[in-house]
C-alpha positions in Angstrom: 51.4 -81.5 78.1 49.5 -84.0 76.0 46.5 -85.8 77.4 44.9 -89.0 76.2 41.4 -89.2 74.7 40.5 -91.8 77.3 41.4 -89.3 80.2 39.3 -86.6 78.5 36.4 -88.9 78.2 36.8 -90.1 81.8 36.7 -86.4 82.9 33.7 -85.7 80.7 31.8 -88.6 82.2 32.6 -87.4 85.7 31.7 -83.8 85.2 29.4 -83.5 82.1 31.7 -80.8 80.8 32.5 -80.5 77.1 35.4 -82.3 75.5 37.5 -79.2 74.9 36.8 -77.9 78.5 37.9 -81.3 79.9 41.1 -81.3 77.8 42.0 -77.8 78.9 41.3 -78.7 82.5 43.6 -81.7 82.3 46.3 -79.7 80.7 46.0 -77.0 83.4 46.1 -79.6 86.1 49.1 -81.3 84.6 47.2 -84.6 84.2 46.0 -84.7 87.8 42.4 -86.0 87.5 41.1 -84.8 90.8 42.6 -81.3 90.3 41.1 -81.2 86.8 37.7 -81.8 88.4 38.3 -78.8 90.7 39.4 -76.7 87.8 36.0 -77.3 86.1 34.1 -76.6 89.3 36.1 -73.3 89.8 35.3 -72.3 86.2 31.6 -73.0 86.9 31.7 -70.6 89.9 33.4 -68.0 87.8 30.8 -68.3 85.0 28.0 -68.3 87.5 29.2 -65.1 89.1 29.5 -63.4 85.7 25.9 -64.4 84.8 24.4 -63.6 88.2 22.5 -60.6 86.8 21.0 -62.6 83.9 17.3 -63.6 84.0 16.6 -67.3 84.2 13.0 -67.4 83.3 12.9 -70.6 81.2 13.3 -74.1 82.7 11.3 -77.2 83.7 8.7 -77.9 86.3 8.7 -81.5 87.5 6.5 -83.5 90.0 7.0 -87.0 91.3 6.0 -89.2 94.3 7.7 -91.7 96.5 7.4 -95.4 95.9 4.8 -95.7 98.7 2.8 -92.8 97.2 2.7 -91.0 100.5 5.1 -88.2 99.7 5.3 -86.1 96.6 6.9 -82.9 95.5 7.2 -80.2 92.8 10.5 -78.7 91.8 11.5 -75.9 89.4 14.9 -75.6 87.8 15.3 -72.4 85.8 17.7 -71.6 82.9 18.0 -68.7 80.4 16.7 -70.3 77.2 14.1 -72.7 76.1 16.7 -74.5 74.1 18.5 -75.6 77.3 15.1 -76.3 79.0 14.3 -78.8 76.3 17.7 -80.5 76.6 17.4 -84.1 77.8 20.4 -83.7 80.1 18.9 -80.6 81.7 15.6 -82.4 82.4 17.4 -85.4 83.8 19.4 -83.2 86.1 16.3 -81.5 87.4 14.8 -85.0 87.9 17.9 -86.1 89.8 17.4 -83.2 92.3 13.7 -84.0 92.7 14.4 -87.7 93.3 17.0 -86.8 96.0 14.5 -84.4 97.6 11.8 -87.0 97.7 14.2 -89.7 99.0 15.1 -87.4 101.9 11.6 -86.0 102.4 12.9 -82.5 102.1 10.8 -79.9 103.9 11.8 -76.7 102.0 13.8 -75.3 99.1 16.7 -74.5 101.4 16.7 -78.1 102.7 16.9 -79.3 99.1 19.8 -77.0 98.3 21.7 -78.3 101.3 21.4 -82.0 100.4 24.5 -83.8 99.1 24.6 -84.9 95.5 27.6 -86.7 94.2 30.0 -85.2 96.8 28.8 -81.6 97.0 25.6 -79.8 97.9 22.8 -79.5 95.4 23.4 -75.7 95.5 27.1 -76.1 94.6 26.2 -78.7 91.9 23.7 -76.3 90.3 26.4 -73.6 90.2 28.8 -76.1 88.7 26.3 -76.9 86.0 26.0 -73.2 85.2 29.6 -73.3 84.1 29.2 -76.5 82.1 26.0 -75.4 80.3 27.0 -71.8 80.0 23.7 -70.4 81.2 22.5 -69.1 84.6 20.7 -71.9 86.4 18.5 -71.4 89.4 16.7 -73.9 91.6 13.9 -71.5 92.4 11.0 -73.5 93.8 10.3 -76.6 95.8 7.1 -77.7 97.6 6.0 -81.1 99.0 2.7 -82.8 99.8 2.3 -85.6 102.4 -0.9 -87.6 102.6 -2.3 -91.1 102.6 -2.1 -91.0 98.8 -0.2 -88.5 96.7 -0.4 -88.2 92.9 1.8 -86.1 90.6 1.0 -84.8 87.2 3.3 -83.1 84.7 1.7 -81.3 81.7 3.4 -82.1 78.4 6.3 -79.7 77.9 7.5 -79.7 81.5 6.2 -76.2 82.2 3.3 -77.0 84.5 3.1 -79.7 87.2 0.9 -80.5 90.2 1.0 -82.8 93.3 -2.2 -83.6 95.1 -2.8 -85.3 98.4 -5.8 -87.4 99.4 -7.0 -88.5 102.8 -7.4 -92.2 101.9 -4.8 -94.8 101.0 -4.7 -96.6 97.6 -6.9 -94.1 95.7 -7.6 -95.3 92.2 -4.9 -94.0 89.9 -7.3 -92.7 87.3 -9.4 -90.8 89.9 -6.3 -89.3 91.5 -4.9 -88.2 88.1 -8.3 -86.7 87.1 -8.0 -84.4 90.2 -4.4 -83.6 89.6 -5.3 -82.6 86.0 -8.2 -80.5 87.4 -5.7 -78.6 89.6 -3.4 -78.1 86.5 -6.3 -76.9 84.3 -8.3 -74.8 86.7 -5.6 -73.4 89.0 -7.6 -73.3 92.3 -6.4 -71.0 95.0 -7.2 -73.6 97.8 -8.8 -76.9 98.5 -12.0 -75.5 100.0 -13.5 -72.1 100.8 -12.4 -72.3 104.5 -8.7 -72.5 103.2 -8.8 -69.3 101.2 -6.3 -66.8 102.8 -7.9 -63.9 104.6 -6.1 -61.3 102.4 -7.5 -63.0 99.2 -11.0 -62.8 100.6 -10.6 -59.1 101.6 -9.3 -58.3 98.1 -12.2 -60.0 96.4 -14.7 -58.2 98.6 -13.0 -54.9 98.0 -13.0 -55.4 94.2 -16.6 -56.5 94.2 -17.7 -53.5 96.3 -15.9 -51.0 94.1 -17.4 -52.6 91.0 -21.0 -52.4 92.3 -20.5 -48.8 93.5 -19.4 -47.9 89.9 -22.5 -49.7 88.6 -24.6 -47.5 90.8 -25.9 -50.1 93.2 -27.6 -48.8 96.4 -25.0 -48.4 99.2 -27.1 -50.4 101.7 -27.1 -53.3 99.3 -23.5 -53.4 98.4 -22.3 -55.6 101.3 -24.9 -58.3 100.5 -24.2 -58.2 96.8 -20.5 -58.4 97.4 -21.0 -61.4 99.7 -22.9 -63.1 96.8 -20.0 -62.3 94.5 -17.6 -63.9 97.0 -19.6 -67.1 97.0 -19.3 -67.2 93.3 -15.5 -66.7 93.7 -15.4 -69.7 96.1 -17.3 -71.9 93.6 -15.0 -71.0 90.7 -11.7 -70.9 92.6 -11.7 -73.6 95.3 -10.9 -77.1 94.2 -13.7 -79.1 95.8 -16.3 -76.6 94.7 -15.2 -76.2 91.1 -17.2 -77.9 88.3 -15.4 -81.2 87.5 -13.7 -80.7 84.1 -14.8 -84.2 82.9 -18.4 -83.8 84.0 -19.5 -80.2 84.4 -22.8 -81.1 86.1 -21.0 -82.2 89.3 -18.4 -80.6 91.5 -15.0 -82.1 92.3 -16.4 -82.9 95.8 -19.3 -84.7 94.2 -17.0 -86.7 91.9 -14.9 -87.8 94.8 -17.9 -88.8 96.9 -19.2 -90.8 93.9 -16.0 -92.9 94.2 -16.0 -93.1 98.0 -18.1 -91.3 100.5 -15.1 -90.3 102.6 -12.7 -89.4 99.9 -11.4 -85.8 99.7 -8.3 -83.8 98.9 -6.2 -82.7 101.8 -3.7 -80.4 100.0 -2.1 -79.7 96.6 0.8 -77.8 95.0 0.8 -76.3 91.6 3.5 -74.4 89.7 3.6 -73.1 86.1 6.2 -71.3 84.1 5.6 -68.6 81.4 2.0 -67.9 82.3 
């Protein structure tokens, strides 16, 4: 059967599928618009299953905050090639998922996948887009931050993003962004030394002891020297104790106190691709 160009365009606008794919779907559905949508979705599932063993290591990392700046999140949507990752439609799609997650204050990746987006779950929508784009897509990461003030930062290129929470409301935008950029640039393991996971501390001590033994340090001094090495690790790898990137003579903690004596960071999330 023949289908009109207006029907093809209507289906394209509804699904995002290519013009030829929309025309074929309408023909297969004998002009039934709703059935044509289902045809496109079914094809998406088929293509997704065929590409399940592919590696989706490219993609975008986005971060945003709610209008009241008390809830923020980071999301990662993967694809197979950098060509798709740079496509405006792909970035917009990832942003749509992130906005939905923030609006619903989603608590986990699974909760985001279960949210409804335009009549189906986010998980089903991602699978459908796999069929439309022709590459494996994977919503692989989601993390949120709740605080009195939350700021988000996306490094140019959409491969690295952070969300940082502060204990006070209405933190100056420039101050908050400075800290979010610090997290992006210096990749701290935690906010402060008391927040460093026990297994990370054990690993750092083990590495330090092995190093000093190889250097021939006296056995009765190794524990003390290793503890000193651990303190250096805390200084370099915990956010509040790191040297502030814009003023190396002060720590991030000092910088925040110079703004307000009570100001501090409560939590942060950071994700990067291809590093």
